[in-house]
N, C-alpha and C positions, 0 to 999 in steps of 0.2 A: 504493500500500500504506500502511496506517495504521501510523505509527511507534509508536503507542500500544499495539501488540501486546505491548510490554514493560510490566511493572508500573511505576507512577509512580516507584518508588524505584530501578528498574533500567532506565534509558532505553537503548534500542538504540543510538542515535546519541550519542556522547560528545563534547561540545564541547571542543576543544583549540585553543590559539592557533596552533599550528604545522601543523595539518592540518585538512582539512575533511571527510574521508570515513572517520573512525575509528568503527567500530561493532562491537557485540557480536553473535555468532551465537547467543547463548542464547535459549531460549524456543520455538524451532521444534519442532513435533511430529515425532519420529523413530520408530524401530522400536518396535513393540508399544505405540504410544501414549505412550511416554516422551518427555519434552522434553529438548532440549539444556540442559546446565547453563549458568547464567549465569556470567559473569566468568571464563571459561577460554579461549575462542577469540575472537580479534578479527581483523578485516580493516581495512586502512587504505591511504591514499596514503602517500608516503614520509615518513620520520621525521627528515629532516635539519634541519628548521627548528623542532623542538620548543623550547619555552621552559622555563625553570626550573620554572615552575608546571605545565607539561605533564608534565615528568619526575616531579614530585611526584605528579601524578594517576596516572601509570603505576605508580608505587611503591604508591600506595594501592590500585590495582586488583590489584596482585600480579604485573604483567606482567614476566617476567624473560627471555623469549626472543623474538627477532625473526627472521623469515625474510624475506630480501630477494631478490626475484626480478629486480631491475634488472640491466641490462647494465653492462659495464665503464665505458663513458663516462658513463652516468647516475650511477653511484656516484662516479666521479671528480669530477663537477661538483657533486654534492650528497651528500657522504659524511657519515657520522656514527659516533661511537663514544661511547655514553652509559654512564655508570657504572650498574652494576646491570642492564644489558640486554645479554644475550649474543646477538650478531648471527651468523646463519648465512646465508651467501651461496649461493643456488641460481640462478645467472645464466641468464636467458632474454633474449637480445638482441632488441631491437625492430626487427628487420631489415625487416619489411614497411612499417612506418610510416616508417622511414628512406628506403625506396625511394620511397614516395609523396612525401615532402618533396623528395627529389632530383629527381623528375620535374617537380615544379612549378618548382623553381629552375632547371631546364634549359629552361624555356619550354613544357613540355607543359601543355595546358589540361585538367587533370584535372577530371572531373566528380564530383559527389556519388555518383552511381551507381557509378563506377569505384572510388571510395574505399571504398564499402561492400564491394565485391568484394575489395579489398586487405585490409580488416579481416577478412573471412571467411577469407582465406588465413592471416592471423595466427593466428586461432583454430585452424585446422586444423593449424598447425605445433605447437601445444601438445600435440595428441593423440598423435602418433607421435614427431616429432623431439625433443620435450622431455619425453617421458614419464618419463625418469629423474629429472628434478627433482621430479616429483610423487611418485615412489616414495620419494625421500629425505624429502619432507615427511611422508608417512604414517609412515615409520620414526621420525621425530622425535616424531610424535604418539603412537605406540605405546610409545616408550621412556620417556616421562614425561608426566604430565598437568599439569605446571607451566604456568600461564597463558602463552599465546603469541599474538603478533600476526604476521600475514603481510602483506606489502605489495609493491607495485611502485612506479611513479612516481605514478600517479593513483589506484591502487587499484581499477582497473576491468576490465582485460582479463586479464593474467596472474593477478592477484588474484581476479578474477571467476571464472575457470576453476577455480582452486584451491578457492574457496569452494563452487562447485557440486559438485566431486568429494567434498569432505569431507561436505557435507550429504547427498548421495546415499548415500555409504558408511554414514552413520548412519541411513538409512531415511527421510529427509525427502522429501516428494513433489516431483515435477518442478515442479508449479505453484508451490509455495513457494520452491523453488530459483530459479525465474524471477523471482518477486517480490523476493527478496533481491538478485538480480543488478541489477534495474532501479532499486533504491534509489539507486544511484550518481547517477542523473540528478537526484535531489532534493538530494543531499548534496554532491557534488563541486563545488568552486569553482576555476576556473582561476586560477593566480597572475597578478596584475594585470600585472606586468612581462613575464612570458612571453607572456601573451595579446596585449599591445600589440605586442611584437616580432614575434610570429608573424603578426599581422594585417597587417603591412607587406608580407609576401611571399606569404602563402597566403590564397586566397579564403575568406571567412567560411563558405560552405557546406561547404567541405572541413574546416575546423576544427570545425564542428558535428558532423561525422561522427567525426573523430578523437578528440574530447574528450568524447563521450557514448557510451552503450551502446545497442544495439538487439538485439532478439531474433534477427534473422537472423545476428548474429555468433555468439552462443552456440549457436544451432541448427546452424550449420555444423560446430561441433566435435562436438556430439552425433551429427550425421548421419554424420560420418566414423568415429567410434568404433563406431557401430552397423553401418556398412557393413563395417568390418574384423572386428568381433568378434560381431556379431549383436545384442547387447543391451549396455546400459550395465553391467549386472551382470557380464557376461563380460569387458567391458573392464576394470572394476575388478579382477577376479580375475586375468585373464591378462596384462594389460599393466602393472598397478600392484601386483600381489602382494597385493591385498586380498581374500583368499578368505573363506569363511564364518567360519573361526576368527579371522582377523585382524579382521573386522568385528564379531564378537562381543566381542572384547577392546576394540575401539574404543568400542563401545556401553557397556561396563562403565565405561570411563574418562570418557566425555563425555556420557552420558545420565543423567538422574535415575532413581533407584530401582534 
């Protein structure tokens, strides 16, 4: 996908010293041909390593709210409390990834194919088991249109599903949702220390699955939602409370015109 979809003065990917996957959801075509407003909704990897310059950049962007999908241990290891940024915790524990790493450490010769299946299990857990977290996210979006960033650790799985839901609720096409999802593979950079440590115990082919995104991951979540509810529209309405009135309000808040 061409990152130049954004005007030159409003780049989609925003370079920060402490993150590698911070980007704007603005500019995508939504309901009735209206585009998402720039500089209101952002997705990112974790924010614990932001520099003073990064915090100034967030202030310039007007970002005052952060939604953190990380689990308890993730936040304990890399917590943050930045002035001017109101953090809202909506924990989704990375249980499937933890299970994969535990299997490797126990001597199981996990294959890349098995890891893909585990990641699909992760995404399916977002749909039903963790639906309440995404209900809370939508309530926050409807309560205020103050600029907001949502993130997990790498900004790819929990964050990727959240971005897909927001974009679909705003009328963005499935094709564009998928393009936005796959941008992580261009933008996310594994922390050098973490990558080096992980490579000592986990085969590279497994890490390449865990640290990247693939359409089969996202498709598994879509498939479960459609299996249970018939369509993504009905899933948004019945599971997440985003009925026609809620989506109309969301459009007024986050679409141009």
